[in-house]
TIMI-2910 file (N, C-alpha, C, CB; in pm, 1 decimal, decimal comma, always signed):
<rs>
+----------+----------+----------+----------+----------+----------+----------+----------+----------+----------+----------+----------+------+
!      n_x !      n_y !      n_z !     ca_x !     ca_y !     ca_z !      c_x !      c_y !      c_z !     cb_x !     cb_y !     cb_z ! resn !
+----------+----------+----------+----------+----------+----------+----------+----------+----------+----------+----------+----------+------+
! +20653,5 !  +5980,0 !  -6941,4 ! +20732,4 !  +5990,9 !  -6824,3 ! +20819,6 !  +5860,5 !  -6811,4 ! +20640,2 !  +6014,1 !  -6699,2 !  Met !
! +20945,4 !  +5878,0 !  -6792,4 ! +21039,4 !  +5767,1 !  -6780,9 ! +21095,8 !  +5775,4 !  -6643,8 ! +21151,4 !  +5770,8 !  -6889,5 !  Glu !
! +21117,0 !  +5653,1 !  -6588,1 ! +21167,8 !  +5637,6 !  -6452,0 ! +21325,7 !  +5670,0 !  -6457,5 ! +21136,5 !  +5484,3 !  -6395,5 !  Arg !
! +21370,7 !  +5758,4 !  -6368,9 ! +21509,9 !  +5790,0 !  -6363,6 ! +21584,9 !  +5689,3 !  -6274,3 ! +21528,8 !  +5932,5 !  -6313,4 !  Leu !
! +21533,0 !  +5677,3 !  -6155,8 ! +21592,0 !  +5590,7 !  -6053,2 ! +21547,2 !  +5627,1 !  -5912,4 ! +21742,5 !  +5597,0 !  -6060,9 !  Gly !
! +21618,1 !  +5579,9 !  -5812,6 ! +21591,9 !  +5604,0 !  -5677,0 ! +21685,6 !  +5695,8 !  -5607,3 ! +21589,2 !  +5483,5 !  -5610,5 !  Thr !
! +21639,4 !  +5801,0 !  -5539,9 ! +21723,6 !  +5895,3 !  -5473,1 ! +21806,4 !  +5819,5 !  -5369,5 ! +21640,3 !  +6008,2 !  -5408,5 !  Leu !
! +21938,8 !  +5805,7 !  -5380,6 ! +22022,1 !  +5733,4 !  -5294,2 ! +22070,3 !  +5815,6 !  -5169,8 ! +22137,1 !  +5684,0 !  -5372,6 !  His !
! +22116,4 !  +5934,5 !  -5194,2 ! +22157,7 !  +6023,0 !  -5087,9 ! +22173,0 !  +6168,8 !  -5128,0 ! +22284,0 !  +5975,2 !  -5033,0 !  Arg !
! +22199,0 !  +6252,5 !  -5036,4 ! +22215,1 !  +6399,6 !  -5065,4 ! +22364,7 !  +6426,6 !  -5031,9 ! +22110,2 !  +6497,0 !  -4974,2 !  Ile !
! +22433,2 !  +6491,5 !  -5118,8 ! +22573,3 !  +6537,1 !  -5099,9 ! +22591,9 !  +6672,2 !  -5144,9 ! +22669,6 !  +6451,2 !  -5170,1 !  Ala !
! +22641,1 !  +6757,1 !  -5060,1 ! +22668,3 !  +6895,5 !  -5087,1 ! +22546,4 !  +6963,8 !  -5158,7 ! +22796,6 !  +6906,7 !  -5172,8 !  Gln !
! +22428,5 !  +6934,7 !  -5103,5 ! +22305,1 !  +6995,3 !  -5153,1 ! +22250,7 !  +6936,6 !  -5284,7 ! +22327,9 !  +7140,4 !  -5171,6 !  Gly !
! +22315,8 !  +6833,6 !  -5338,8 ! +22273,0 !  +6772,6 !  -5460,5 ! +22228,1 !  +6629,5 !  -5435,5 ! +22383,4 !  +6777,3 !  -5562,9 !  Leu !
! +22126,8 !  +6592,2 !  -5511,7 ! +22065,2 !  +6457,2 !  -5497,3 ! +22145,5 !  +6363,9 !  -5581,2 ! +21912,8 !  +6454,4 !  -5540,4 !  Ala !
! +22190,0 !  +6244,1 !  -5520,5 ! +22260,0 !  +6143,7 !  -5590,4 ! +22158,5 !  +6032,0 !  -5617,9 ! +22384,1 !  +6094,5 !  -5510,4 !  Ile !
! +22134,8 !  +6006,0 !  -5748,7 ! +22033,2 !  +5916,6 !  -5791,4 ! +22095,9 !  +5789,1 !  -5855,2 ! +21940,1 !  +5988,2 !  -5889,4 !  Val !
! +22067,7 !  +5672,1 !  -5813,3 ! +22116,3 !  +5543,8 !  -5874,1 ! +22018,5 !  +5527,2 !  -5998,6 ! +22109,5 !  +5409,9 !  -5763,4 !  Arg !
! +22074,5 !  +5519,6 !  -6116,0 ! +21997,1 !  +5516,0 !  -6240,0 ! +22034,6 !  +5383,7 !  -6318,5 ! +22026,7 !  +5647,9 !  -6328,5 !  Val !
! +21940,3 !  +5337,3 !  -6396,6 ! +21963,9 !  +5221,4 !  -6485,2 ! +22034,1 !  +5262,7 !  -6620,2 ! +21826,8 !  +5150,8 !  -6515,6 !  Ala !
! +21974,0 !  +5369,3 !  -6679,2 ! +22033,9 !  +5423,6 !  -6791,7 ! +22069,4 !  +5566,1 !  -6778,5 ! +21951,2 !  +5405,2 !  -6901,2 !  Asp !
! +22184,1 !  +5606,6 !  -6835,4 ! +22233,0 !  +5742,8 !  -6824,0 ! +22132,3 !  +5846,0 !  -6887,9 ! +22372,8 !  +5753,0 !  -6892,4 !  Ser !
! +22081,5 !  +5941,2 !  -6809,7 ! +21994,4 !  +6039,8 !  -6858,1 ! +22078,0 !  +6154,8 !  -6930,4 ! +21908,9 !  +6093,8 !  -6740,1 !  Pro !
! +22013,4 !  +6231,0 !  -7009,0 ! +22071,1 !  +6355,9 !  -7064,9 ! +22091,4 !  +6459,8 !  -6958,8 ! +21981,8 !  +6413,0 !  -7174,0 !  Asp !
! +22209,3 !  +6522,8 !  -6963,0 ! +22226,4 !  +6634,5 !  -6870,8 ! +22132,5 !  +6748,3 !  -6910,0 ! +22373,6 !  +6682,9 !  -6869,7 !  Ile !
! +22072,0 !  +6812,6 !  -6815,9 ! +21972,1 !  +6915,0 !  -6841,2 ! +21827,8 !  +6861,8 !  -6840,3 ! +22000,7 !  +6980,1 !  -6973,2 !  Gly !
! +21812,2 !  +6732,2 !  -6824,2 ! +21674,6 !  +6674,4 !  -6819,6 ! +21605,9 !  +6719,5 !  -6686,3 ! +21679,7 !  +6512,1 !  -6829,8 !  Ser !
! +21471,9 !  +6743,2 !  -6697,9 ! +21400,8 !  +6780,4 !  -6587,2 ! +21358,9 !  +6653,9 !  -6512,8 ! +21285,3 !  +6866,1 !  -6626,1 !  Thr !
! +21367,2 !  +6657,8 !  -6373,7 ! +21337,3 !  +6545,0 !  -6289,8 ! +21213,8 !  +6580,4 !  -6201,3 ! +21462,6 !  +6506,7 !  -6202,5 !  Val !
! +21120,7 !  +6488,5 !  -6193,0 ! +20998,8 !  +6503,8 !  -6118,1 ! +20979,9 !  +6387,6 !  -6019,5 ! +20880,3 !  +6513,7 !  -6213,1 !  Val !
! +20893,7 !  +6405,4 !  -5927,6 ! +20861,3 !  +6305,1 !  -5829,1 ! +20736,8 !  +6230,6 !  -5880,7 ! +20837,2 !  +6369,6 !  -5686,4 !  Asp !
! +20687,1 !  +6135,3 !  -5788,6 ! +20567,0 !  +6053,8 !  -5839,0 ! +20441,1 !  +6135,6 !  -5842,0 ! +20541,5 !  +5928,4 !  -5749,0 !  Asp !
! +20439,5 !  +6259,4 !  -5795,3 ! +20327,0 !  +6350,3 !  -5802,1 ! +20344,9 !  +6449,7 !  -5920,7 ! +20312,3 !  +6426,6 !  -5667,1 !  Gln !
! +20442,5 !  +6427,6 !  -5998,4 ! +20477,6 !  +6503,7 !  -6113,6 ! +20521,2 !  +6651,0 !  -6073,8 ! +20357,4 !  +6504,6 !  -6211,3 !  Leu !
! +20563,1 !  +6671,0 !  -5955,5 ! +20611,9 !  +6801,6 !  -5915,4 ! +20761,7 !  +6806,9 !  -5943,7 ! +20581,4 !  +6829,9 !  -5764,8 !  Glu !
! +20809,2 !  +6920,7 !  -5992,0 ! +20945,7 !  +6938,8 !  -6027,0 ! +21031,2 !  +6916,1 !  -5904,5 ! +20968,7 !  +7076,3 !  -6086,0 !  Asp !
! +21144,4 !  +6840,7 !  -5924,8 ! +21240,4 !  +6811,8 !  -5818,1 ! +21371,9 !  +6896,0 !  -5853,9 ! +21270,2 !  +6648,0 !  -5807,4 !  Val !
! +21411,9 !  +6885,6 !  -5977,0 ! +21534,7 !  +6948,3 !  -6017,6 ! +21581,0 !  +6912,5 !  -6160,9 ! +21640,4 !  +6911,8 !  -5920,7 !  Gly !
! +21704,1 !  +6936,2 !  -6185,7 ! +21769,5 !  +6922,3 !  -6320,6 ! +21886,4 !  +6827,3 !  -6312,3 ! +21818,7 !  +7060,8 !  -6374,9 !  Ile !
! +21906,6 !  +6741,4 !  -6406,0 ! +22025,2 !  +6650,3 !  -6411,8 ! +22142,2 !  +6736,6 !  -6443,3 ! +22009,6 !  +6534,3 !  -6519,8 !  Val !
! +22249,1 !  +6734,9 !  -6360,0 ! +22362,0 !  +6821,2 !  -6389,5 ! +22494,7 !  +6739,8 !  -6415,6 ! +22381,5 !  +6919,8 !  -6271,9 !  Val !
! +22489,0 !  +6608,3 !  -6376,0 ! +22606,7 !  +6524,8 !  -6404,9 ! +22562,4 !  +6379,8 !  -6399,8 ! +22724,5 !  +6551,8 !  -6303,2 !  Asp !
! +22639,1 !  +6296,9 !  -6471,4 ! +22627,2 !  +6152,8 !  -6470,3 ! +22766,1 !  +6092,8 !  -6441,0 ! +22569,5 !  +6100,4 !  -6606,3 !  Val !
! +22784,0 !  +6011,1 !  -6343,2 ! +22916,1 !  +5960,2 !  -6308,5 ! +22910,5 !  +5809,6 !  -6262,9 ! +22977,1 !  +6048,8 !  -6195,8 !  Phe !
! +23021,0 !  +5748,6 !  -6239,4 ! +23031,3 !  +5610,1 !  -6193,3 ! +23051,4 !  +5508,4 !  -6308,3 ! +22906,3 !  +5574,1 !  -6115,1 !  Gly !
! +23041,7 !  +5383,1 !  -6277,6 ! +23067,2 !  +5285,4 !  -6373,2 ! +22958,6 !  +5274,7 !  -6479,2 ! +23085,8 !  +5159,5 !  -6306,7 !  Pro !
! +22992,5 !  +5237,5 !  -6594,9 ! +22893,7 !  +5235,3 !  -6708,5 ! +22778,2 !  +5136,0 !  -6675,6 ! +22966,0 !  +5192,2 !  -6846,4 !  Val !
! +22803,9 !  +5027,6 !  -6605,9 ! +22691,2 !  +4930,7 !  -6579,6 ! +22611,9 !  +4964,0 !  -6454,1 ! +22745,9 !  +4787,4 !  -6565,8 !  Asp !
! +22651,6 !  +5062,9 !  -6380,1 ! +22576,0 !  +5107,3 !  -6261,0 ! +22595,0 !  +5258,9 !  -6228,6 ! +22619,7 !  +5023,1 !  -6139,3 !  Ala !
! +22551,5 !  +5345,8 !  -6321,0 ! +22580,5 !  +5486,3 !  -6311,4 ! +22492,1 !  +5559,9 !  -6206,0 ! +22562,5 !  +5549,2 !  -6447,7 !  Pro !
! +22537,8 !  +5679,0 !  -6172,0 ! +22458,0 !  +5769,4 !  -6088,0 ! +22436,8 !  +5893,9 !  -6159,0 ! +22522,6 !  +5796,8 !  -5955,2 !  Tyr !
! +22330,7 !  +5969,4 !  -6118,6 ! +22305,1 !  +6103,2 !  -6177,5 ! +22302,3 !  +6195,6 !  -6063,1 ! +22171,0 !  +6111,3 !  -6261,3 !  Ala !
! +22355,2 !  +6314,8 !  -6080,8 ! +22348,4 !  +6426,2 !  -5978,9 ! +22236,1 !  +6521,9 !  -6028,3 ! +22494,1 !  +6506,3 !  -5963,4 !  Thr !
! +22149,2 !  +6546,0 !  -5932,4 ! +22031,8 !  +6633,3 !  -5959,5 ! +22049,4 !  +6757,4 !  -5871,8 ! +21891,5 !  +6558,7 !  -5928,5 !  Val !
! +22036,6 !  +6880,6 !  -5933,4 ! +22032,3 !  +7002,5 !  -5858,2 ! +21882,5 !  +7036,4 !  -5843,9 ! +22115,5 !  +7118,6 !  -5928,8 !  Ala !
! +21846,5 !  +7071,3 !  -5712,7 ! +21708,8 !  +7108,3 !  -5682,3 ! +21662,1 !  +7225,8 !  -5756,4 ! +21692,6 !  +7133,6 !  -5540,9 !  Ala !
! +21532,7 !  +7222,4 !  -5781,3 ! +21464,8 !  +7346,9 !  -5847,0 ! +21414,8 !  +7429,4 !  -5737,8 ! +21342,4 !  +7310,6 !  -5947,0 !  Thr !
! +21446,3 !  +7561,1 !  -5744,5 ! +21399,8 !  +7665,5 !  -5642,9 ! +21431,8 !  +7615,6 !  -5498,2 ! +21238,7 !  +7693,7 !  -5657,4 !  Gly !
! +21332,6 !  +7621,6 !  -5412,4 ! +21359,3 !  +7585,9 !  -5270,7 ! +21312,8 !  +7444,1 !  -5238,3 ! +21289,2 !  +7685,6 !  -5176,1 !  Asp !
! +21308,3 !  +7354,8 !  -5331,8 ! +21264,8 !  +7219,1 !  -5312,5 ! +21359,6 !  +7146,2 !  -5213,3 ! +21259,0 !  +7145,6 !  -5448,7 !  Arg !
! +21295,7 !  +7084,6 !  -5115,6 ! +21377,3 !  +7003,9 !  -5018,0 ! +21393,4 !  +6861,4 !  -5067,5 ! +21310,7 !  +7002,4 !  -4875,7 !  Arg !
! +21512,3 !  +6811,6 !  -5071,6 ! +21550,2 !  +6680,6 !  -5130,3 ! +21544,3 !  +6574,4 !  -5023,8 ! +21692,5 !  +6685,1 !  -5193,2 !  Leu !
! +21584,7 !  +6606,5 !  -4903,5 ! +21593,2 !  +6497,8 !  -4799,8 ! +21466,9 !  +6407,5 !  -4783,8 ! +21621,9 !  +6561,9 !  -4665,1 !  Ala !
! +21347,3 !  +6464,9 !  -4788,2 ! +21233,7 !  +6376,9 !  -4774,9 ! +21213,3 !  +6275,8 !  -4888,8 ! +21113,8 !  +6458,5 !  -4762,2 !  Pro !
! +21279,9 !  +6297,1 !  -4995,6 ! +21279,6 !  +6206,3 !  -5111,6 ! +21375,4 !  +6097,4 !  -5113,6 ! +21300,1 !  +6278,4 !  -5227,2 !  Leu !
! +21455,1 !  +6085,6 !  -5014,6 ! +21559,4 !  +5965,1 !  -5013,6 ! +21482,4 !  +5841,0 !  -5009,0 ! +21662,8 !  +5967,0 !  -4886,0 !  Ile !
! +21522,2 !  +5749,4 !  -5097,3 ! +21465,8 !  +5616,9 !  -5110,8 ! +21345,9 !  +5618,9 !  -5205,1 ! +21425,7 !  +5562,1 !  -4974,1 !  Gly !
! +21298,8 !  +5735,5 !  -5247,3 ! +21182,4 !  +5745,0 !  -5339,9 ! +21217,7 !  +5743,7 !  -5482,8 ! +21105,8 !  +5867,0 !  -5314,1 !  Glu !
! +21133,5 !  +5693,2 !  -5572,0 ! +21156,9 !  +5688,2 !  -5710,0 ! +21144,1 !  +5827,7 !  -5770,3 ! +21063,1 !  +5591,4 !  -5774,5 !  Pro !
! +21234,3 !  +5860,2 !  -5871,5 ! +21220,6 !  +5985,2 !  -5940,8 ! +21212,2 !  +5959,4 !  -6083,2 ! +21331,4 !  +6078,2 !  -5911,4 !  Leu !
! +21151,9 !  +6050,6 !  -6168,1 ! +21124,5 !  +6032,6 !  -6308,4 ! +21168,8 !  +6145,8 !  -6389,4 ! +20984,0 !  +6010,4 !  -6330,9 !  Tyr !
! +21191,8 !  +6122,7 !  -6514,8 ! +21229,5 !  +6227,7 !  -6618,2 ! +21103,3 !  +6271,8 !  -6682,4 ! +21331,7 !  +6173,3 !  -6729,1 !  Leu !
! +21091,2 !  +6397,7 !  -6700,6 ! +20975,8 !  +6461,3 !  -6777,1 ! +21018,0 !  +6472,6 !  -6915,5 ! +20933,6 !  +6603,3 !  -6722,5 !  Arg !
+----------+----------+----------+----------+----------+----------+----------+----------+----------+----------+----------+----------+------+
</rs>
């Protein structure tokens, strides 16, 4: 399991995650309990401080995860 980053905010139903390294689009994202959160759908921003956009899996609520670390499975 590799750390993705910290959930920064929610925008238009998508999680915006501040990341250290750009993840692959389509990567599965989990929380610290290894429960599925969603899928990486985009990476944007400056090369030295990118963000990833994560679409929630199923009916997963993202708002309670703001400020929490997320991981790649």
